[in-house]
C-alpha positions, -999 to 999 in steps of 0.1 A, spaced: -177 -482 556 -145 -500 565 -117 -475 560 -92 -503 555 -85 -517 520 -61 -547 526 -59 -554 489 -40 -522 481 -8 -537 494 -12 -565 468 -16 -541 439 11 -544 412 35 -515 411 21 -485 393 -16 -494 397 -33 -465 416 -56 -470 446 -81 -446 430 -89 -433 396 -100 -398 385 -135 -402 372 -139 -365 364 -118 -367 332 -148 -369 309 -183 -354 314 -197 -382 292 -189 -412 270 -195 -389 241 -165 -368 252 -144 -399 256 -154 -412 221 -149 -378 204 -115 -375 219 -106 -409 205 -119 -399 170 -96 -369 170 -66 -385 187 -65 -418 168 -82 -407 135 -59 -425 111 -56 -458 132 -78 -488 126 -106 -490 152 -121 -523 139 -111 -552 117 -143 -569 104 -143 -597 78 -110 -587 63 -117 -550 62 -102 -523 85 -122 -493 96 -104 -462 110 -115 -442 139 -122 -413 115 -145 -435 94 -164 -446 125 -167 -409 134 -182 -400 101 -206 -429 100 -217 -425 136 -223 -388 131 -245 -395 101 -264 -422 121 -269 -400 151 -282 -372 128 -306 -397 111 -320 -407 145 -326 -371 154 -343 -365 120 -369 -391 131 -378 -368 160 -361 -388 187 -354 -366 218 -328 -368 245 -332 -399 267 -355 -419 244 -344 -455 242 -330 -472 211 -326 -510 210 -297 -526 192 -299 -563 183 -268 -573 165 -238 -596 168 -202 -583 164 -206 -566 131 -190 -532 124 -224 -515 124 -227 -522 162 -200 -496 173 -212 -472 146 -248 -473 158 -239 -472 195 -217 -441 190 -245 -425 170 -271 -432 196 -250 -418 224 -239 -388 204 -276 -380 198 -282 -380 235 -303 -412 234 -301 -442 256 -288 -475 243 -307 -507 250 -284 -537 244 -304 -567 231 -292 -603 228 -298 -613 191 -306 -649 202 -336 -638 222 -369 -655 215 -399 -633 205 -412 -635 240 -379 -623 255 -375 -596 230 -411 -583 236 -404 -582 273 -373 -561 269 -387 -537 243 -418 -531 264 -399 -528 297 -374 -503 282 -400 -484 263 -377 -484 232 -392 -465 203 -366 -475 177 -346 -506 170 -315 -514 149 -315 -551 141 -296 -574 118 -318 -591 92 -309 -626 105 -332 -620 135 -358 -598 118 -383 -626 119 -382 -626 157 -390 -589 158 -419 -595 133 -435 -620 157 -437 -595 186 -436 -561 169 -474 -554 173 -470 -557 211 -441 -532 215 -437 -494 214 -413 -497 184 -420 -470 157 -388 -470 137 -368 -500 124 -333 -499 109 -323 -532 92 -287 -541 89 -271 -570 69 -237 -586 74 -221 -571 43 -235 -535 46 -201 -517 49 -178 -541 30 -181 -524 -4 -204 -532 -33 -187 -564 -45 -176 -580 -13 -207 -569 5 -229 -584 -21 -210 -617 -20 -212 -618 18 -249 -611 19 -256 -637 -9 -237 -664 11 -255 -654 44 -289 -653 28 -289 -679 1 -261 -704 8 -260 -706 46 -297 -697 48 -292 -676 80 -320 -651 72 -355 -666 77 -383 -649 58 -397 -618 74 -420 -589 67 -413 -555 83 -430 -529 62 -415 -494 66 -381 -507 78 -352 -486 66 -319 -503 54 -288 -493 74 -269 -479 44 -300 -458 35 -302 -445 70 -266 -434 68 -272 -416 35 -302 -398 49 -281 -386 79 -251 -376 59 -265 -342 48 -279 -334 83 -264 -318 113 -260 -338 145 -267 -318 176 -254 -335 208 -273 -322 238 -256 -313 270 -246 -346 288 -234 -352 323 -220 -382 341 -253 -387 358 -272 -391 325 -282 -426 315 -261 -442 288 -272 -478 287 -300 -501 299 -281 -534 303 -306 -562 309 -294 -588 334 -291 -623 318 -322 -637 335 -302 -666 348 -318 -658 382 -353 -649 371 -370 -621 351 -346 -599 332 -342 -564 347 -326 -533 331 -296 -522 350 -293 -484 346 -257 -476 337 -249 -439 335 -222 -423 314 -202 -419 347 -206 -456 355 -191 -468 322 -164 -441 321 -153 -452 356 -151 -489 346 -131 -480 314 -105 -461 335 -104 -488 362 -98 -515 336 -72 -494 319 -53 -488 351 -55 -525 360 -42 -537 326 -14 -511 323 14 -532 338 9 -558 310 -1 -534 282 30 -513 286 50 -544 275 36 -540 239 66 -531 217 68 -495 205 52 -490 172 26 -518 176 -10 -506 179 -27 -523 209 -50 -549 195 -79 -568 212 -97 -599 202 -134 -591 203 -150 -626 205 -174 -618 234 -206 -602 220 -205 -564 222 -241 -563 235 -228 -580 266 -215 -554 291 -180 -571 295 -171 -566 258 -190 -533 256 -168 -518 283 -134 -536 278 -135 -539 240 -154 -510 226 -151 -483 252 -116 -491 265 -105 -495 229 -118 -460 222 -99 -447 252 -65 -462 244 -67 -463 205 -69 -500 202 -79 -520 172 -107 -546 179 -108 -577 158 -146 -583 155 -156 -620 155 -194 -622 147 -197 -659 156 -174 -671 184 -190 -705 184 -173 -711 150 -140 -720 166 -124 -729 133 -134 -695 119 -121 -677 151 -87 -694 149 -86 -688 111 -91 -650 116 -67 -648 146 -40 -664 125 -40 -632 103 -34 -608 132 -9 -597 159 -30 -592 191 -23 -583 227 -55 -586 247 -81 -614 248 -111 -611 271 -132 -643 271 -152 -668 291 -139 -702 303 -159 -721 277 -142 -702 248 -107 -706 262 -114 -743 267 -129 -748 233 -100 -731 215 -74 -751 235 -92 -783 224 -93 -773 187 -68 -789 163 -60 -755 147 -50 -738 180 -13 -740 172 -18 -722 138 -22 -689 157 8 -669 170 -2 -664 207 32 -650 217 22 -613 215 -6 -619 240 -1 -597 271 -35 -600 288 -61 -628 289 -90 -618 311 -115 -645 321 -150 -633 332 -187 -641 330 -183 -675 348 -156 -693 369 -123 -700 352 -114 -736 358 -78 -743 370 -73 -771 344 -81 -747 316 -60 -719 331 -30 -742 334 -32 -754 298 -37 -718 285 -6 -706 303 14 -736 291 4 -731 255 3 -692 252 27 -681 279 0 -656 290 -19 -664 322 -57 -661 324 -64 -634 349 -99 -642 363 -120 -612 370 -155 -607 385 -184 -584 379 -220 -581 369 -242 -561 346 -249 -539 376 -212 -530 380 -205 -520 344 -192 -549 348 -158 -552 364 -155 -551 402 -124 -572 408 -96 -589 389 -64 -608 394 -32 -588 389 -21 -590 353 14 -596 366 4 -629 382 19 -660 365 1 -687 385 -37 -693 386 -50 -682 420 -85 -698 419 -98 -664 431 -115 -635 413 -86 -613 425 -86 -579 442 -111 -551 440 -103 -526 412 -91 -490 420 -118 -469 437 -138 -501 445 -148 -513 479 -159 -549 485 -168 -569 515 -185 -602 525 -216 -597 547 -241 -618 566 -279 -618 559 -282 -587 581 -256 -568 560 -229 -569 587 -193 -575 575 -181 -610 584 -145 -617 595 -117 -624 570 -119 -660 559 -156 -664 565 -182 -668 538 -208 -641 532 -226 -623 504 -203 -601 483 -212 -564 485 -197 -539 461 -194 -501 462 -177 -479 436 -183 -454 408 -191 -483 384 -221 -494 404 -254 -489 386 -279 -461 394 -306 -488 400 -330 -510 380 -351 -494 353 -385 -485 367 -382 -510 395 -377 -490 427 -386 -521 448 -359 -542 432 -334 -513 435 -341 -510 472 -336 -548 476 -303 -547 458 -287 -517 475 -277 -512 511 -283 -479 530 -246 -471 525 -247 -476 487 -233 -511 485 -247 -534 458 -257 -569 470 -243 -592 444 -262 -623 453 -229 -642 451 -214 -659 481 -177 -653 486 -148 -652 510 -119 -627 514 -85 -637 525 -61 -616 546 -44 -601 515 -78 -589 501 -82 -616 474 -118 -626 469 -130 -661 460 -165 -668 448 -179 -698 465 -212 -696 445 -244 -679 437 -269 -680 466 -294 -697 443 -270 -723 429 -259 -737 463 -269 -774 468 -280 -785 502 -272 -822 508 -284 -834 543 -277 -800 558 -243 -796 541 -237 -768 517 -222 -780 484 -209 -753 460 -212 -764 423 -181 -744 413 -159 -764 435 -173 -797 422 -171 -786 386 -135 -775 390 -125 -809 404 -143 -829 377 -132 -806 348 -96 -816 356 -104 -853 350 -89 -867 318 -117 -874 292 -139 -845 305 -145 -816 281 -171 -797 301 -193 -803 331 -220 -787 353 -234 -797 387 -269 -789 399 -291 -800 429 -321 -821 422 -349 -830 447 -342 -861 468 -364 -877 494 -336 -888 516 -311 -859 516 -334 -830 505 -312 -825 475 -289 -847 456 -261 -837 432 -265 -843 395 -235 -840 373 -238 -834 336 -207 -841 315 -197 -835 279 -170 -861 271 -137 -854 253 -131 -892 253 -161 -914 245 -146 -942 265 -152 -923 297 -178 -942 318 -200 -935 348 -178 -959 368 -147 -938 359 -163 -906 371 -176 -922 404 -141 -936 411 -125 -902 404 -151 -884 426 -145 -909 454 -108 -901 453 -112 -863 451 -144 -854 469 -158 -859 504 -188 -883 504 -216 -856 505 -200 -837 476 -201 -868 453 -227 -869 425 -257 -892 430 -267 -888 393 -244 -887 363 -256 -879 328 -235 -876 296 -246 -851 269 -232 -838 237 -234 -802 249 -245 -780 278 -271 -753 277 -254 -719 276 -262 -682 273 -249 -667 240 -219 -654 260 -210 -690 270 -221 -691 306 -235 -725 315 -273 -723 324 -275 -744 355 -311 -733 359 -320 -752 327 -303 -783 338 -322 -780 371 -356 -773 355 -352 -804 333 -343 -825 363 -374 -814 382 -398 -826 356 
């Protein structure tokens, strides 16, 4: 291992080179400290109602006791399939306090995808919001699930408001397709059953498994990254240390408040919203549907907030919404961009309109997720994914695993206390992903400069080969996204008899007058010949994961047919 960490000299003042991961034996210890320390503070704001840390403690204790009353033993897996509703953090705290393993499930999964994850994880219980109960019904017979807890949007909002919310969701918006799940227990009923029981938290250590976080499947079959209690604790402490230079600017007396627009079942929000929020006593503003931009802005207009983790597509969508200026952005101290590349045009507009720069970070499900980030003290967009976080080692390596010189491209390898224990029940995949000296092979191609800043050039699999030249879609998309009239774009390679692959550019227009000729002229001015798109297609929207990451694979698959 290289003993030299060039990036340390670029760290902002006060950010440590390393963090002390021994502060907590488990996430349960971290959460229970938060419940004691911040008891009277609001932990979550959900649909106009605030829930204190003490209330979350009581509900999670009851839920954990309920799970134990079903006979669930330490290390059994419990799947959770919910958007950002208040039941999510309650259920997760209950699962972990009962010594069980959380399996985060994307609520927008199809029955086929859900079946794969339930079978692969061996989950015996699931907590699911009724909106997606029909999906579970379709695959239930083929899964090991024995216990179902059904939540609804209005469960914890009080009798009157909760009933109104549920009526609107079910009968007005018709967001709950018909389903039949005999034997399912309602969430409120499960809490009532657990209230009179004792929760017994088994002995837990940092090496114990906390979460099975399934990789997005953007590169093939979805695999469960095994994240231990120690992995997530490390990443919480790393993120806290990294954000501290900005967060200490919050005026005394104001509770740190985060916008929770990214789904909590995604590891980014799980770590930097829920778990870091526990650690530092923050309030999280839960936004169940970040695609409803008007609803998001309407909710944010009611709050003072300081931290906003998001993806480029959300920052961009909000900037282009007419209600953007109805929100007071001036208390914002940290905007973290992750999940996909942040585009310079979006970052420049965000800084101009909010006064708070987007600090682009980088990570994967396998790294809990944060591995690197731009300093929160930066004011200008760097176009990089920043510096490795405290206690993190990163390098670019060739196909044999040898480190390449500074300035040369190679696969990014990551080592640190946040790196997963392996893939669930896939020793072969784990062996492929890890080097002999415990570095994780990210599958991303990057380059490190002399100061230790890393830039992602692209994913290995997304690279387009045009007549022997490597074309990296991120670079092309960044250029085209800055063109007036372009709302979003994505570049993929499609088979071509002459050049092996040709570039196809898919654009969502901001201005309907934008033509193919305009795009070609712009590309000719800004891109070398082999990087220019051969095919241009206009669409009303791009296929995305629920987190907002553009699915290039889908665009490629459609082009192949």
